[in-house]
N, C-alpha and C positions, 0 to 999 in steps of 0.2 A: 558647210563642209570644213572650212578652215578652222572654226572654233572646235569642232570635234577632233580634228587632228592635233590641236594644241593641248587638249585636256590631259593626255598622258604625259606630255612633256612638262607642263607647268608644275605638277607636284614634284617631279624630279628636280626641276630648277630650284624650287623652294627648299626642298630637302638639301640640295647641294649648298645653297646659300646658308641655311641654318647650321649644317654640319661644319662648313668652313668657318663660320662665326664662332661656333662652340669650340672647335679644335684650335683655332688660332688664338682665342682668348685665354686658353688654359696653359699654353706652353707645354710643359712636360707634365706627365701624369705620374701618380704613384705607381710604382711597378715593383714586382718581386725583385729582391736583390741577389747579387752573385752569391752562390752557395746555398740559397734557400731551397728547401724541398719543393719540387714542382707538384702541385696538387694533381692527383690522378683524376682522370675523367674518361667517360665513354659517351659518345654522341652518335647520332645518325649522320653519316657522311655520304658524299657522292664523288665518284670519279668517272669521267667519261659518260656521265648521265646515269650511271648505275648506283643505286643506293646500297649501302652496307654499314654494319656497325663498326665504328672506329674506337679503339681502346688505346690510350696513351701507353699503358703498361705493356701491351703487346707490341706496339711500335718501337718502344725503347729496347726490346730484346734484340732488335736488328741494328741498333746504333743510335746516335743522337737524333733528336727530333727538332726541327725548326717549326715552332708554333707561332703563327702570325695571326693577330686579330685585326679585323678591318671593319669599318662601319656598315657598309651596305653593298651587296652585290649589284652589279650593273650601274654603279655610279662611276664617274669618269676616273677618279684617282684609284679607286678600288679595282677597276677593270685594268688600268695601266699596271698596277702592282701585280695582278694575277698574270698578265702577259709576261712581265719581267721574270717572275718566278718560273713560269712555264719555259721560257727561253733558257733558263739556267738550271733546270732540274737535273740534267746530266752531270753538271758540275757538283751539285749537292750529292747526288748518288755516288759519284767518283770519290767523294770525301766520306762516304759511308753514312750519310744522313738522309732522312726522309723529311718531307715538308707537308704540313697541313695548315690550311687557312680556316679561321672560324669567324662567323658573324652572327648577328641576331636573325638572319633570314631563316625561313622555313625550308624544309628538305626539298620541297618541289622546286623552289627557286635555286637551291644549291645544285640540284641535278642538272638544270639547264646551264647554270654558270660554270659548272665543272666541265661540261662538254664544250661550250662555246668560248669562254674566256680563259679557262685554265687549260684549254686545248687537250683535254684528256690526260694531262701529264701528272697531276697530283690531286689529292682529295681536298674538298672543302666540307666543313662540318656545319650542321645546323644547331644553333644555340639560341632558339627563339625567346627563352626566358632570361638569357644572358647569365645563367647560373655559373657557367664555366668562366666567362669573362669576369664576373664579380670576384671569384676566388683568385683570379690572376690579376686583380686590381686593374682590369682593362675595360671597365664600363663607365659610361658617363650619361648624364641626363641632359636633355634639351628642354627645359621647362616650358618655353614658349610653344614648343611643338607637343608637349605632353608625352614625350617619348624618350626612350633610352637606346643607346647604341653601344657597340664595342668600339673602343679607342683603337687607334692604329699603333699597336705595340707588337714587337717581335721578340720572341724568346728562343734561345738555343738551350735545349735540355739534354744533359748527359745521359748515357745509358743507365747510370745509377740513380737517375731521377732528380738531379740537382740542377739549378739554374746556372748555366755557364755564361749567359749573356742576356741582357735585355736592352731594348732600344725603343724609344717612343718618339715619334715625330709625325705630324700630320701629313707631311710630304712622304710619298712612297720612295723617294729618290735613293736613300741610303740603306733601306731595309735589306734588300737583296745582297748588295755589296758587303755590308757589315756582317750579316749572318753567315754568308759564304766564307768570309775570311776567318770567322771563329771556328766553323766546322773543319776548315782546312788545317788550321792550327791544331785543333783537337786530334785530327787524323795523324798529323806528323808526330805528335806526342804519344800516340798510342799504337804506333806501328809495331808489329811483332818482331 
């Protein structure tokens, strides 16, 4: 019985170890630069467990978008980051911004993650081929695992589709604080 209970945990521990190793060895990743055009994309997303099509172009019509990439749903740091975004979503909305998280997980996983860890507050998109992560320079390979993941990179994208800010760090600690500061500054500069 004990071995059976440990089987689901062991792969997650191994994944966490190799992700940590890969993320810590790389330091900073290549990221789109300030003023670059943000590549448009559409993905299947979920919020509150409900699936829907997400379009960056449509979201930008409402204001800036905080797009954050993360390696894997239901891992410790990714879950912590989702909780922190959820706790601050009202602050992002007050600044006129929306938030979406993207990882290489499938939509079924994202439906569950959006309800439990994002607490129904914001959507997470499925990018199983990492095609969006790749055009945002937010994908990395873990050769020893034979797998690729999204890097932990956050972008703030202006309603005009330009990169206002990018931040990459394997720790989730400053992603929320930094992106919120940028959208608040944007809001102050664009008051009517």
